N, C-alpha and C positions, 0 to 999 in steps of 0.2 A: 240727583240722591243716589247713594250706594248703599245696599242693603249688606250687612255683613254680621257673621256670627262669632261668638268668643266662646273658645273650647280650652279645656286645660288637661293635663296627663302628669299627675303628681306633681302638679305646683308649674310646670312647664306651659306657657298660656301662649295662645295663638288667634289671631285674626283670620277667620275663614269666609272664603267667598264662593259663590256657586258660579262659575263660568261656563257652564255647558250652553247655555242659550245666549249669552252675551258676555264677552271677556270684558271685564273692567280696564284692561289696558293701562295699569298704573306707571307712573315711573319710579325712579328711584327715589326722588324727593318726596313724592307723596306716601310711598311705601313706609320711608322713615319717619315722616309725620305721623301716620296713623298709629305706628307701633309705640311712638314717643309717650311714656306714662303720664308726663305732665301737660303736654300740648295736645294729644292725640287720644286714641283709645286706649293704649297701653299694650303691649304685648312683646313676647320674646321672638316672634317671627309671625309672617303672613303667607297663608296658603289659598291655593285657588283649585277648585275641584274642576277637572276639565274631562271631556270625553276623548277615547281614544280606541279605534277600532282593534277588537280582538281582546279587550282589557275591560273590566268593570269601571274603571276610571284611570285618569291620570293625574299626578300630584306634582302641582308647580309650588315650590318653595323659596320665599325670599326671608333672608334674615332680617333683623331688626334694623340695620344699617342701609336697609333698601337694595341691598345687592343679592341676587339669586344665590342660594346656597346648595350646600351638598346634601347628603340625606340626612333628614331630621327624624330620629326614631319616634320619639313621642309624638312628633307632628303626624308622622304616618299612621300612626295608631288613632289619634284625634282626627284626622281625616276620613278613616275608616267609619269610624263613629258618625260622623257628619254625612257621609254618602248613605248610611243607613237611615240616617233621620230625613235626608232628602228623598228619600223613597227607594234606593237600591237596596232592597231587603233581601239579604242572603245569609246564611251562614258561614260563608267563607268566600273571600275576595282574591282576585287577582288583579294588580294595578303596577302601573308604569311609574317610576321615579327617576331621579337623575342618574342613579347608579344602576338602573336596570329594573329587572322584574322582581315584585314582593308578592307574598301571600299573606293574608291575614285573616283571623277568625274572631267573630264577637260572641261573647258571652253576657247575656243580658240580665243573668241572674245577679252579677256582681258589678256589670260596668266594665268589665276587663276586657282589652282588647289584646289578642297575641300577633305581633307582627314577625314574620320570618325574615332574618337578615342574610346578607349574601355571605359565603363561606370567606373565612379568614385565614390566610396561608402564611403569613408573615409576621413574625414580633421581632422586633428590632431593640437589643439592648443599647442604652444611650446613657452613658454615665452609670449610676446607680439605678435609672429608671427605665420604662419601656416604652416604646412608639409603636404603632399599629394603626390600622385603619378599619373602621367598622361601617364604612359607608362615609364618614367623616374622618380625618386625620386626629387623633389622639395621643395625648402623652399622659402617661400614667406613673404616679410616685406614691410610694407607701410612707404613711407619716404614723407616728404612735398616738397622738391624739387630735383629732381632726377639729376639735372645738378650739384647739389653740392655733389654727394656720389661720394667716391672714389671707384669704382665698384671693381677694382681688389683687392685692400687692403681690404675691407670690407668683399668682396665675399670671399675670400682665407681665412680669418680668420674663417669663419663660415664653409666653408667646410671642413677644417682641425681642427675644435675643437674636443673635445674628443669624443662626440658623434657619428659624422660623417666622422672622418678621415680616417677609414679602409675602408667603402664602397664608400664613396664620396656622395656629394649631389649638385644640381646644387642651385644656390641662385638667386633668383629675388628680384629686388626692384622695387616697383611700387608707381607711382604717380597717382591719381585721378584726372580725368580732367572733364571738363563738358560734353565733347563728348566721353568720354571713358578712356582708360587707356595708360599711358606711361610706358614702362617696359625696364629694362636693366638687363642683366643677365651674371653671372660669370658661366662657364660650365665646370663641371668635365671632365677630359679626354682631354679636350683643355686646362684646366688649366688657363684661361684668359677670359676676357668679349667677348662674341660674338657680333655681330651686330643685331641679334634676334636669338631667339631660341622657336621651335615651341611648344614643349611640355612646356616648361616655359612660354609663353603666355596664354597657355590654363590653365594651372595652376592658373596664376593670374587671368582670367577672372572667373574662379569657385570661387576662395576666394572672390573675390569682387563683385560677382552676387548680384542681389537684393534678399532680403532673401523670398520673396513670391513665391511659386511654380508658374512655367509659363514657356514658350518658350522666349528665350532671344537671342540676338545678341549684342556683345560686340566689338565695334571697339578699335583695339589695335596700339600704335604707337611705333616703336622702331626706333635704330638708323640706321637701314638698309631699313626702310621702312614699309608701312602699312599692318596689316593683320586683321583679324576677326575671333571670337569664336562665333558659334552657339550652343546651348544647350537646354535641358528642365531640368529645377531642379524641383525635385521629393518633397524633403524635405531638413532639415539641411545639411545633408551629403551625399545625393544620386543626381548624374548628370547622365543623358543618352541623346543619340541622339547627342553626342558631336561632332561638324565638325570644323576643324582647315581650314581656307581658306586664301588664299594668292597667290601671284605671284610665278611662277617658270621658269625661263628661262635658256636658253643654252647659255654660255658664248664663249666657245671655244673648240676645239679638237686639239689632239697632239699624239704623241708618245715619248716614253722614255725607254732607256736602263738601267735596273737595275743590280746591282752587287748582287751576291748569299747573 
């Protein structure tokens, strides 16, 4: 039997396991089964908390298709909360993920976790849209009415277009509001729309940031809840001190027997 925990951050949900004493050693087929919403537990991805010398923990992340993924922003925030719940009780954390070092802070008053993202130094214009990497590759497209967008169909078409089909890309549709941004995302690896995407809303915030250099906080609205992105804009293509902020909560725990 394998013990698991379920966490969610603004509707982006994850199966989480503590691998510090015994690594579960799951294969791709098993991870895909666990993430399946009809046959398994159901989740957008699976994470394992690991020990790493010199850091508070290491984050190992797998997409819902069972393959190891790039950085998951909401996952990093949820795993920070999981680390706290598992006894690593600190005000701030340093952990290692697939794209390197990350810092995170936890606010127990509102259950928000703030995750520091790596600097972004390139925004590429592609047709009328923008491509950038915020730990994962993202395609950002502005729309007039996000509720009229067929996110699955439109996102899949871009994700599997000739340029992106091999490695995949996450596709974000963004509507500008008077008080922030409304974002919906088609995620590679899940191959569907998720209720929110941390690296995706980060990408959207940077693309639609004010053009003048300065410190900004952009409220973000998703189908799964509210997030915020804070950052310093240095120039047209350079952003630093990027923080993804939002809720991270424990949903339930359980155990499951897996077939080989």
